[in-house]
C-alpha positions as CSV (number, residue, x, y, z in Angstrom):
1,X,-37.2,72.2,40.2
2,X,-36.9,70.8,36.6
3,X,-38.7,67.4,35.8
4,X,-38.0,64.8,32.9
5,X,-40.5,63.5,30.5
6,X,-40.9,61.3,27.5
7,X,-42.7,62.9,24.9
8,X,-44.3,60.9,21.7
9,X,-43.9,62.8,18.5
10,X,-45.1,62.0,14.7
11,X,-42.9,61.2,11.9
12,X,-43.6,64.6,10.2
13,X,-42.0,66.4,13.1
14,X,-39.1,64.1,13.1
15,X,-38.7,64.8,9.6
16,X,-38.9,68.4,9.5
17,X,-36.9,69.0,12.5
18,X,-34.8,66.2,13.9
19,X,-33.5,65.0,10.8
20,X,-32.8,68.4,9.7
21,X,-31.0,69.1,12.8
22,X,-33.2,72.2,13.8
23,X,-32.1,73.2,17.3
24,X,-35.5,74.4,18.3
25,X,-38.9,72.5,18.0
26,X,-42.3,74.4,18.4
27,X,-45.0,71.8,19.3
28,X,-48.8,72.1,19.9
29,X,-49.5,70.5,23.3
30,X,-53.0,71.1,24.9
31,X,-53.0,70.7,28.6
32,X,-49.4,69.9,28.8
33,X,-48.0,70.3,32.4
34,X,-44.7,71.2,31.1
35,X,-42.6,73.9,32.8
36,X,-39.6,76.0,31.6
37,X,-36.4,74.1,32.2
38,X,-37.9,70.7,32.1
39,X,-36.0,67.9,30.2
40,X,-37.5,65.9,27.2
41,X,-36.6,62.8,25.6
42,X,-38.5,62.4,22.3
43,X,-40.1,58.9,21.2
44,X,-40.8,58.3,17.7
45,X,-44.5,57.4,17.3
46,X,-44.1,54.6,14.5
47,X,-41.3,52.5,16.1
48,X,-41.5,53.7,19.9
49,X,-37.9,54.3,19.7
50,X,-36.2,56.9,22.1
51,X,-34.3,59.3,20.0
52,X,-30.7,60.2,21.0
53,X,-31.4,64.0,21.9
54,X,-32.3,65.6,25.0
55,X,-34.4,68.9,24.8
56,X,-35.0,71.6,27.3
57,X,-38.3,73.3,27.5
58,X,-37.7,77.1,27.0
59,X,-41.0,78.5,26.5
60,X,-44.6,77.4,27.6
61,X,-47.8,79.3,26.1
62,X,-50.6,77.6,27.8
63,X,-53.2,80.0,26.2
64,X,-52.1,79.0,22.8
65,X,-51.2,75.5,23.9
66,X,-47.8,75.8,22.5
67,X,-44.2,74.5,23.9
68,X,-40.6,75.3,22.4
69,X,-38.0,72.8,23.0
70,X,-34.3,73.6,22.8
71,X,-31.7,70.9,21.7
72,X,-29.2,70.4,24.6
73,X,-27.3,67.5,24.0
74,X,-26.9,64.8,21.3
75,X,-26.0,61.1,21.9
76,X,-24.9,58.3,19.5
77,X,-27.8,55.9,19.2
78,X,-31.4,55.4,19.6
79,X,-32.6,53.1,22.6
80,X,-35.9,51.1,23.0
81,X,-38.3,51.2,25.9
82,X,-37.2,47.5,26.6
83,X,-33.4,48.4,26.8
84,X,-34.2,51.3,28.9
85,X,-36.5,49.3,31.5
86,X,-39.5,51.1,30.5
87,X,-41.4,48.2,28.7
88,X,-44.5,48.7,30.8
89,X,-44.7,52.4,30.2
90,X,-47.8,53.3,28.0
91,X,-46.8,56.2,25.8
92,X,-49.3,58.5,24.6
93,X,-48.9,62.0,22.8
94,X,-49.0,63.6,26.3
95,X,-45.8,64.0,28.2
96,X,-44.9,61.0,30.4
97,X,-43.1,61.7,33.6
98,X,-39.8,60.0,34.3
99,X,-37.9,59.5,37.5
100,X,-34.5,61.0,37.6
101,X,-33.0,57.5,37.9
102,X,-35.2,56.2,34.9
103,X,-34.2,59.5,33.0
104,X,-30.5,58.5,33.7
105,X,-31.0,55.1,32.8
106,X,-32.2,56.1,29.1
107,X,-29.3,58.3,28.6
108,X,-27.0,55.5,29.7
109,X,-28.1,53.3,26.9
110,X,-27.5,55.8,24.3
111,X,-24.1,54.9,23.6
112,X,-22.3,58.1,25.1
113,X,-22.3,61.6,23.9
114,X,-22.1,62.5,20.2
115,X,-18.4,62.9,18.9
116,X,-17.1,65.9,17.2
117,X,-17.2,65.0,13.5
118,X,-13.3,65.0,13.1
119,X,-12.9,62.9,16.2
120,X,-15.5,60.4,14.6
121,X,-13.4,60.2,11.5
122,X,-10.4,59.6,13.3
123,X,-12.1,56.7,15.0
124,X,-12.9,55.3,11.6
125,X,-9.6,55.8,10.3
126,X,-8.3,53.7,13.4
127,X,-10.7,51.0,12.8
128,X,-9.8,50.8,9.2
129,X,-6.0,50.5,10.0
130,X,-6.7,48.0,12.8
131,X,-8.2,45.9,10.1
132,X,-5.1,45.9,8.1
133,X,-6.0,48.4,5.4
134,X,-4.8,52.0,4.5
135,X,-6.7,55.1,3.3
136,X,-5.2,58.3,3.7
137,X,-7.0,61.0,5.8
138,X,-8.1,63.0,2.5
139,X,-9.6,59.9,0.9
140,X,-11.7,59.0,4.0
141,X,-12.7,62.7,4.6
142,X,-13.7,63.0,0.9
143,X,-15.9,60.0,1.2
144,X,-17.5,60.8,4.2
145,X,-18.3,64.5,2.8
146,X,-19.7,63.1,-0.5
147,X,-22.2,60.8,1.6
148,X,-23.1,64.0,3.4
149,X,-23.9,65.8,0.2
150,X,-25.8,63.1,-1.9
151,X,-26.3,59.4,-1.1
152,X,-24.6,58.0,-4.3
153,X,-20.8,57.8,-4.8
154,X,-18.7,56.2,-7.6
155,X,-15.5,54.6,-6.8
156,X,-13.4,54.2,-9.8
157,X,-9.9,52.5,-10.1
158,X,-7.9,49.5,-10.5
159,X,-9.0,46.0,-9.3
160,X,-8.0,45.3,-5.8
161,X,-7.3,48.8,-4.7
162,X,-9.6,48.6,-1.7
163,X,-12.6,50.5,-3.3
164,X,-15.5,48.2,-2.0
165,X,-13.6,47.9,1.3
166,X,-13.8,51.7,2.0
167,X,-17.6,51.4,1.9
168,X,-17.6,48.1,4.0
169,X,-15.4,49.3,6.8
170,X,-16.9,52.7,6.9
171,X,-20.3,51.0,7.6
172,X,-18.6,48.7,10.1
173,X,-16.8,51.3,12.1
174,X,-20.4,53.0,12.6
175,X,-21.6,49.8,14.2
176,X,-23.8,48.8,11.0
177,X,-22.0,45.7,9.7
178,X,-25.2,44.0,9.4
179,X,-26.7,46.6,7.6
180,X,-24.3,46.5,4.8
181,X,-25.1,44.7,1.2
182,X,-22.6,44.2,-1.3
183,X,-24.1,43.0,-4.7
184,X,-21.9,42.1,-7.7
185,X,-23.1,43.4,-10.9
186,X,-23.4,40.8,-13.8
187,X,-23.0,41.6,-17.5
188,X,-26.6,40.6,-18.4
189,X,-28.3,43.2,-16.3
190,X,-30.5,44.9,-18.9
191,X,-33.1,46.0,-16.6
192,X,-34.0,46.8,-13.0
193,X,-35.6,43.4,-12.3
194,X,-32.3,42.0,-11.3
195,X,-32.4,44.6,-8.3
196,X,-36.3,45.0,-7.8
197,X,-37.5,41.6,-8.6
198,X,-40.6,41.1,-10.9
199,X,-44.4,40.5,-10.6
200,X,-45.9,37.3,-12.1
201,X,-49.2,38.8,-13.5
202,X,-50.7,35.5,-13.8
203,X,-50.3,34.4,-10.2
204,X,-50.1,37.9,-8.7
205,X,-47.0,36.7,-6.9
206,X,-44.0,39.3,-6.5
207,X,-40.5,37.6,-6.8
208,X,-38.0,39.7,-4.9
209,X,-34.4,40.1,-5.1
210,X,-31.7,40.9,-2.2
211,X,-31.6,44.4,-3.3
212,X,-35.3,45.3,-3.0
213,X,-35.3,43.3,0.4
214,X,-32.4,45.3,1.7
215,X,-34.5,48.4,0.6
216,X,-37.5,47.3,2.5
217,X,-35.4,46.5,5.6
218,X,-34.0,50.0,5.5
219,X,-37.6,51.5,5.2
220,X,-38.7,49.5,8.2
221,X,-35.8,50.5,10.3
222,X,-35.5,54.2,9.8
223,X,-33.3,54.4,13.2
224,X,-30.1,52.8,11.4
225,X,-27.9,53.5,8.5
226,X,-28.0,51.2,5.7
227,X,-25.1,50.9,3.0
228,X,-25.4,49.3,-0.4
229,X,-22.5,48.6,-2.5
230,X,-22.9,47.8,-6.4
231,X,-19.7,46.2,-7.1
232,X,-18.3,46.6,-10.5
233,X,-21.5,48.5,-11.6
234,X,-20.2,49.2,-15.1
235,X,-20.0,45.5,-16.1
236,X,-23.5,46.5,-17.3
237,X,-25.0,49.8,-18.5
238,X,-25.6,51.5,-15.5
239,X,-28.9,53.2,-16.8
240,X,-30.3,49.8,-17.7
241,X,-30.7,48.8,-14.3
242,X,-30.3,51.8,-12.1
243,X,-32.3,54.6,-13.9
244,X,-35.2,54.5,-11.4
245,X,-32.8,54.9,-8.5
246,X,-31.0,58.0,-10.3
247,X,-34.4,59.6,-11.1
248,X,-35.8,59.1,-7.5
249,X,-32.7,60.7,-6.0
250,X,-33.3,64.0,-7.7
251,X,-36.5,64.6,-5.8
252,X,-36.2,67.3,-3.2
253,X,-38.8,66.1,-0.9
254,X,-37.9,62.8,0.7
255,X,-41.5,61.5,0.3
256,X,-41.2,61.8,-3.4
257,X,-38.2,59.5,-3.8
258,X,-40.1,56.5,-5.0
259,X,-39.1,53.2,-6.9
260,X,-42.2,51.9,-8.7
261,X,-42.3,48.1,-8.5
262,X,-45.8,47.5,-10.3
263,X,-49.0,49.0,-11.1
264,X,-51.6,50.0,-8.5
265,X,-54.0,47.8,-10.5
266,X,-52.2,44.8,-9.3
267,X,-51.9,45.8,-5.6
268,X,-54.8,43.7,-4.6
269,X,-53.8,40.5,-5.9
270,X,-50.3,40.6,-4.8
271,X,-51.7,41.3,-1.4
272,X,-54.1,38.6,-1.5
273,X,-51.2,36.2,-2.8
274,X,-48.8,36.9,0.1
275,X,-50.6,38.2,3.3
276,X,-47.6,37.6,5.3
277,X,-45.2,40.1,3.7
278,X,-47.0,42.0,1.0
279,X,-44.6,43.9,-1.4
280,X,-45.7,47.4,-2.0
281,X,-46.7,49.0,-5.3
282,X,-44.0,51.8,-4.7
283,X,-40.9,51.8,-2.5
284,X,-39.4,54.8,-0.9
285,X,-35.7,55.5,-0.9
286,X,-35.1,56.3,2.7
287,X,-32.8,59.0,4.0
288,X,-31.0,56.1,6.0
289,X,-29.8,54.4,2.7
290,X,-26.6,55.1,1.1
291,X,-25.4,53.8,-2.3
292,X,-21.8,53.2,-3.4
293,X,-20.9,51.8,-6.9
294,X,-17.3,50.6,-7.7
295,X,-16.2,50.5,-11.2
296,X,-13.2,49.2,-13.2
297,X,-12.2,51.0,-16.4
298,X,-11.1,48.1,-18.8
299,X,-12.1,46.3,-22.0
300,X,-14.7,44.3,-20.1
301,X,-16.8,47.3,-18.7
302,X,-19.3,49.8,-20.4
303,X,-18.7,53.5,-20.3
304,X,-20.3,55.8,-17.8
305,X,-22.9,58.1,-19.2
306,X,-23.6,61.7,-18.4
307,X,-26.7,61.0,-16.5
308,X,-24.7,58.8,-13.9
309,X,-21.8,61.2,-13.8
310,X,-24.0,64.1,-13.1
311,X,-25.5,62.5,-10.1
312,X,-22.3,61.2,-8.2
313,X,-19.0,62.3,-6.8
314,X,-16.4,60.2,-8.6
315,X,-13.4,59.0,-6.4
316,X,-10.2,57.7,-7.9
317,X,-8.4,54.5,-6.7
318,X,-5.4,54.3,-9.1
319,X,-2.5,54.1,-6.6
320,X,-1.9,52.1,-3.5
321,X,0.7,53.2,-0.9
322,X,1.9,49.7,-0.4
323,X,4.5,50.7,2.1
324,X,1.8,52.1,4.4
325,X,-0.4,49.3,4.6
326,X,-0.4,48.4,8.5
327,X,-0.4,45.0,10.1
328,X,-3.9,44.2,11.6
329,X,-4.2,44.8,15.3
330,X,-6.9,44.9,17.9
331,X,-9.8,46.3,16.5
332,X,-11.5,49.0,18.4
333,X,-15.4,48.8,19.2
334,X,-17.5,50.5,16.8
335,X,-19.2,53.8,17.5
336,X,-23.1,52.8,17.1
337,X,-24.2,55.9,15.3
338,X,-27.9,56.2,14.6
339,X,-29.5,57.8,11.5
340,X,-30.4,60.9,13.5
341,X,-27.0,61.4,14.9
342,X,-25.2,60.8,11.5
343,X,-27.6,63.1,9.9
344,X,-26.9,65.8,12.5
345,X,-23.4,66.2,10.9
346,X,-25.0,67.2,7.6
347,X,-25.0,70.9,6.5
348,X,-28.0,71.8,4.3
349,X,-27.1,75.5,3.3
350,X,-24.8,75.6,0.4
351,X,-21.5,77.5,0.5
352,X,-21.4,79.8,-2.5
353,X,-17.7,81.3,-1.8
354,X,-16.6,79.6,-4.9
355,X,-19.7,80.5,-7.2
356,X,-17.4,83.0,-9.2
357,X,-14.9,80.2,-10.2
358,X,-17.5,77.7,-11.0
359,X,-19.2,80.2,-13.5
360,X,-15.9,80.9,-15.0
361,X,-15.1,77.1,-15.4
362,X,-18.5,76.7,-17.0
363,X,-17.8,79.6,-19.5
364,X,-14.5,77.9,-20.5
365,X,-16.3,74.3,-20.9
366,X,-18.9,76.1,-23.2
367,X,-16.2,76.8,-25.8
368,X,-15.9,73.0,-26.1
369,X,-19.6,72.5,-26.3
370,X,-19.7,71.3,-22.6
371,X,-21.1,73.1,-19.7
372,X,-22.4,72.8,-16.2
373,X,-26.0,72.4,-14.9
374,X,-27.8,73.6,-11.8
375,X,-27.6,70.4,-10.1
376,X,-23.7,70.4,-10.3
377,X,-23.5,73.9,-9.1
378,X,-25.7,73.3,-6.2
379,X,-24.1,70.0,-5.1
380,X,-20.4,71.5,-5.4
381,X,-21.6,74.4,-2.8
382,X,-23.2,71.6,-0.5
383,X,-20.1,69.6,-0.7
384,X,-18.1,73.0,0.3
385,X,-20.5,73.7,3.1
386,X,-20.3,70.0,4.4
387,X,-16.4,70.0,4.3
388,X,-15.9,72.9,6.8
389,X,-13.5,72.2,9.7
390,X,-12.6,68.9,7.8
391,X,-10.9,69.9,4.7
392,X,-9.0,73.1,3.7
393,X,-11.5,75.1,1.6
394,X,-9.3,75.3,-1.4
395,X,-8.8,71.5,-1.1
396,X,-12.4,71.0,-1.2
397,X,-13.0,72.9,-4.1
398,X,-10.1,71.4,-5.8
399,X,-11.6,68.0,-5.1
400,X,-15.0,69.0,-6.6
401,X,-13.6,70.2,-9.7
402,X,-12.0,66.9,-10.2
403,X,-14.9,64.8,-9.0
404,X,-17.9,66.6,-10.5
405,X,-16.6,68.7,-13.4
406,X,-13.7,66.8,-15.1
407,X,-15.5,63.6,-15.5
408,X,-18.0,65.5,-17.9
409,X,-15.0,66.4,-20.3
410,X,-14.4,64.1,-23.5
411,X,-13.6,64.7,-27.1
412,X,-11.4,65.0,-29.8
413,X,-8.8,67.5,-30.9
414,X,-11.6,70.0,-31.2
415,X,-11.5,70.6,-27.4
416,X,-7.7,71.3,-27.3
417,X,-7.9,74.9,-27.0
418,X,-10.7,74.6,-24.5
419,X,-8.4,72.2,-22.4
420,X,-5.3,74.4,-22.5
421,X,-7.5,77.5,-21.3
422,X,-9.1,75.3,-18.3
423,X,-5.5,74.2,-17.4
424,X,-4.2,77.8,-17.3
425,X,-7.3,78.5,-15.1
426,X,-6.6,75.6,-12.7
427,X,-2.8,76.7,-12.6
428,X,-3.9,80.3,-11.7
429,X,-6.2,79.2,-9.0
430,X,-3.7,76.6,-7.6
431,X,-6.2,73.6,-8.1
432,X,-3.3,71.3,-8.2
433,X,-5.4,67.9,-8.1
434,X,-7.5,68.9,-11.0
435,X,-4.7,70.3,-12.9
436,X,-2.6,66.9,-12.6
437,X,-5.6,65.2,-13.8
438,X,-6.4,67.5,-16.7
439,X,-2.7,67.3,-17.7
440,X,-2.9,63.4,-18.0
441,X,-6.1,63.7,-20.2
442,X,-4.3,66.2,-22.4
443,X,-1.5,63.8,-22.8
444,X,-3.8,61.2,-24.0
445,X,-5.6,63.5,-26.5
446,X,-2.1,64.2,-28.1
447,X,-1.2,60.5,-28.2
448,X,-4.7,59.2,-29.4
449,X,-6.5,62.0,-30.9
450,X,-9.4,61.4,-28.1
451,X,-9.7,61.8,-24.2
452,X,-12.0,61.6,-21.7
453,X,-11.7,61.4,-17.7
454,X,-11.6,57.7,-17.5
455,X,-8.2,56.0,-17.7
């Protein structure tokens, strides 16, 4: 007869297996009394949180001291020993036996079984409309898929079209209202001290800002999702205050995504100055932190450079269906989704089914002294992989051409022939959204002698 256990595991195991949604985990457990078909709940060593997954033991090699766990069921949220009534349990790396009733009590605290991804998005849509806002399904699904592809999105459009509300309501619907920060950008932001704070080298005191405190909170609370919205981010030059973030996001290994606050030489004075909450010399951009930047395009704003465009999907908000805006109603309860559950929706293997078309587009762009890099190709294919069962493949590719490729196009009459050839390609491949946007750009080229993506 199978038994139930709590098993404490390290952060490394969580990062390599749980966060990457590996269905099978191989562990070295010397003298573990586990049997095949036993049920396992994993406990994070650092926070002592019980992760929202149930594993089954499928293989035990006592001679080698190894155990294989197979993922059986996913749930919505982590739970603590206090919530589960297990505060007096002394957890070690050896499996801790649970009674059937205690096991059931832990499961009950996990907020129900993980929803299918489409059902989750339908819930978010109901939540948004109950709050009195309207975004069509394609916009919501697109935003969600973009977050799965890269944790930085640009929302561009007219003032008052609900750009920042989309990011806010998405966070609220997932039970993370208290983990949402909207920070208005000011025109005088000429370096990152307005986000990261600064060090007084005379006193050794580090003066923090809300943004860096928010990132520190996200680092200390890996179980929950955090959402950071930079409102009207192009009121100042984005590269001036956000360059460290843009560079850190490029690192493939999560542990390398560092933001540097001050030199290591000053670490001792800072620690001595504030022993209660020392600010580290470097800060990690954790996997539970997502950035959304809203931009307006008018005479008060700065242009968006290729460095920024190259690292984000750009969603447009230039029209609002006023006749579809609903009346506020009773708001449904949020679905409290943990970091681990949200990450389980992600697909990390790119979909190369449109590789030929992307290469052809790049060749056309080359004729106008433009082109695509490895990063754009890779992230388009990641988006396509993450859009499966949510968007039609052609629609997903069309959106990526519009959001990742067209923002790179700008120039004078010299690019006229290239635009015509690209429009012909889009027409032949039935990429209607991208074609419509490119036709608008061509009209501005004829009218003004210059064009770019931004209206």
